[in-house]
N, C-alpha and C positions, 0 to 999 in steps of 0.2 A: 549433598551439594545444595547450597542456597543460590537460587537464580533470581535476579532482579530484572524486570522487563518494563520498558517504557516505550512510548511511540508518539509521533506527531508533535515534535518539539518546535518545529517551525521557527528556527532561530534567525531566520531572515526577516521576520515580521516583528515590528516594534513591540507590540503588546505581548508577545511571547517571550521576549528576551529575559526579562527579570524573573518571571515564573520558571523558566528553564534553568537559570543560574541557581535559584533556590532549590529546585529539584536536584540538581547535580550536587549541591552542597549536602543535602540530606542523604543521597545515595552514597557519596564518598564517605560520609561520617558513619553511616550504618554498616557499610562494607558487605561483602558476600563473596561467593566463589566464582560467580559469573554474572555478567551484565549483558543484556541484549536490547538493542535499540531497533525498533521496528518501523523505520522509515519516516519520510517527510521532515527533513531537517533544514534543507536549503531550498533555493528557488533558482531563478535564471542565473544567478551568480553562485559559483561553487564555494567561494571563500567561507561563507558562514558554516559550511559543513565541518571544515577543519577547526574553526573557532569553537564550535559547539563540542566536538569530540574532545578537544583539549580540556574542557571543563572536568572531564573524568580521568585526567592524568593520574591522580592520586588513588584511584580505585585499585585495590590490591589484587583483584581476581582477573579472570579471563574476560575479554571484551569482544563483543560481536555486533555486527550491523547488517541490516538489510535495507535496501533503498525503498523509497516511496515514489509515487507519481510526481510529486513536486520536485523531488531530487533529479528527475529527468527533464525538467523545464530548462530550456536554453534560450539565449538571446537570439535575435534575428541572425540568420546565417549559421547558427549552431547545429550540432549533430547530437541528438539524444542518445543514439546507440553508442557513440564514442564516450559520452558522459557516463553511460551506464557500465560499459565494459572496460573502460580505461581510467577515467578521471576519478570516479567514486572509489574503486578499489585502491588506487594510489593514495587518495586522501585518507582512507582507512589505515593503510599500512603506515603512513607517516604519523598517525596518532595512536598506534598500538592496538588498532581494532582489526579483527578478522572479518572480511566481507563475505557473508554467506552467499551472496549472489554470485561470487566468483567460485567458491568451493565449499563443501560441507566441512564439519569439524567434529571430532570426537574428543571429549574431555573425560578422562577416566573411562567409565563404561556408559556414558550418556552421549548420544549423537545429536548433532544440531544440523538442520538443513533448512533452506528457505530461499526466497527471492521476493522481488517486488510484487509478484502476482500481476494480474491485469484484468481486463474486462472484454467480453465478447458480445455484449448486449443481451445475453441470455437472462439477466436479472431484470430486464425491463418489464414494466407492468402491462400485460396484454389488454387491460381495460382502458388504458390511455391510448386514444386513437391517433398516434403519431407514427407516420411511415418510417421504415428503417433508414432511409437516406438521411433523415435529420439526426438520428443517433450517430451515423457514420461521420457526419459533419460536425457533431457535437454542438448543435444549436437547435433550439426549439423553433417551430414554425412561426410563432409570433415574433421571435427575434429576427428571423430571416425576412419576414414581411416588413419589419421596421428598418431593415438595413438598406442603405443606398448603394451597396456594392454588389459583388458577384454572388453573395449568399442568396440574393433574391431568385437566382436561377433554380434553387431548390424547390420553389413554389410550383413550378410547371404551370399548368392551367388551374391549379388549386382545386381540382375536382375531387381529390381524395382527402381534403382538409376540412374537418368540421370546425364549428366555432370553438369547441373545447380544445381542439388541437392548436388553433390560432391563439388561444389564450396562454399557451406555453411560451412565454417571452423571456427565456433564459438561455445561457450558454454554459458549456462545460469548458473550463479554461485550459484543459490539456489540448484542446483544439487550437489554441493560440500559441502554446509554448512547447509542446512535445513535437519533435520532428524525427520521425522514424522512417527507415527505408521500406517499411511494409505496414500493412494495416493492423488494426487492433486484434482481429480474430487470429491472424497468423502469429502475432506477438504472444497472445495468450497460449496458443498451442506450443510454441517454442519453449515458453517458460514452464508450462505444465510438464512437458517432456523432460526438461532439465531437472525439475524437482524430482520426478520419478527416478531419474538416474542417480541423483544425489542420495536419495533414500535407500535405493538398492545397494549403493556402494558402502554405506555405513551401517546397514542393518546387521550384518554378521557379527561385528565386534561390539555392538551396542546392546545394553540391557533394555534401554528404551530410547525413543527419539523425541526430541522437541522440535517442532517446525515453527517457522516464522514467515508469514505472508502478509505484506502490508495491506493488500485488498482483502475483501471478505471472501472466504472460500465456501460459504454456505448461504443459500437464499434465506434460510431461517433467521439469519442475522440482519435482514433488511428491515428497516422501520416501516411499519404498515400505516395505512390511512393518512398519508401525508398529502398536503395540497398538491394540485397538478404540477406546478413548476418543480417542486421537490421530487415528485414521483418520476418525472423525467430523468432526474439524476440517479435513480435506482440502477439504470442501465450501466452506470460507470462505477458501481460499488465493487464489482468483482466478478468471479465466474465459478460455477460449480465444478469446472474441470479440476481446479485445485483441491476441492473437497474430495472428489473421487480419488485423486492420487493419495491424499492423506489417509482415507479410509481403507485403501487397498493393502496397507502394511500394518499389521497388528501392533508392531513395536512403536508406531507413532501414537503416543499416549497424550501428548499435549500440543496445542497449536496456539499461537498468538498472532493477532492482527491489530489493525488500527483503522485509519482512513476515514471512517464515518464519524469520528469524534463522539461516539456513543458507547458508554460502558455496557458490556453485554457478555453473556456466557451461555453456551449450550453444551450438552453432552450427547454425543451420537455414538452408540455402541461403547467401545472402550476409549473413545477420544473425547477429551475435554478441550473445547475451543474458547478462548477468551479474547474479547476485544478490550484493549487497555482503556480506551475511552478518554484520552487526553483531549482537551479543547485548546483554543488559542490562548486562553488565560488561566486554565486550570490544568496543571500537569500531574499525571498519575503514574504510580509505579505498582506493578504486580509482583508479588513474592511467591516463589514456589520452592518447596523443599523436596528434593528428589534423591 
C-alpha cells in the first residue's frame, strides 16, 4: 500500500489557496492507494472544507481525514462540538472522505485511527513564569494587561507576575474561536480515551496501525529555545496523553501530525512519528509504502 499524507492546508486563507491547489494536482497525478489529510483545512466558515476536499475527487485510492483545531473554529454563537461531531463528518462523507474522528478504518490489513488531538498545557515550559490561569484563558499576561476588557481581571493584584511574564503579549486564537462545553483538559482526556478505544477495536484484524493526530503527541517534537512569546504557545502544541496511547499498542508503527508547521520526525521504540511540516505557503506531502 502506498499512503500519501498531508496536513495544514488552510484553504480558508488566501495565501494557502493556490499552493493547496497545486499540491492537490500533484497528489492526484501521482496517485496512491490511500490519502490522509491531517487537519486544519477551514476556519470559522466550514465551506472551505468541502471545497478543499473536492480538489481530490479524482484521487483513485481511499481518502481519510482528521480535524485540526482551526476546523473547530466557529463564528459568534457557534458550537465547536457540533462542528466536530456533526458538520465535519458530514462534509467528509459528501466528498468521499472517511472521517477518522468519527470512526477508525481498516484497509486490507492496515488499520487507521486518529482524531484532532488537543492540549492540556502539559507541554508548557516551566521556565516561563506564567501562571496557569493565563494558559486556561489562552492569553499572555502582557496581552491581558494591555486589554481594556474583562481579561484584565486575570491580573489580580499582579503579585505573581514578573517582568518576564508581563512581556508575553500574545494570545492563542482558539480562545477566540473555539467554543466547547468543557475545558481543554477534559477534552484532551475524552479524545485520548476515544483514540485508545479505536486502536483496541482495529488491532486484532490489523497487521499494523497508522495513527493521525493533528496536535503533537510527544514533547520531543516541540521547538526548543524559542523567544518567550512563542514559548507561551508550547502549551497549545499538544499533549503527551496521546503519545502514551500510541506507545501502548505495539501494532501502532506510524503516526502523523501537523499543527506546528515544522517538519520533524522522531522514532520511539517501534513507532515512527512524522510531522508533515506544511506551512501557509509551502504544502508538503509524505509518502509511506507499507
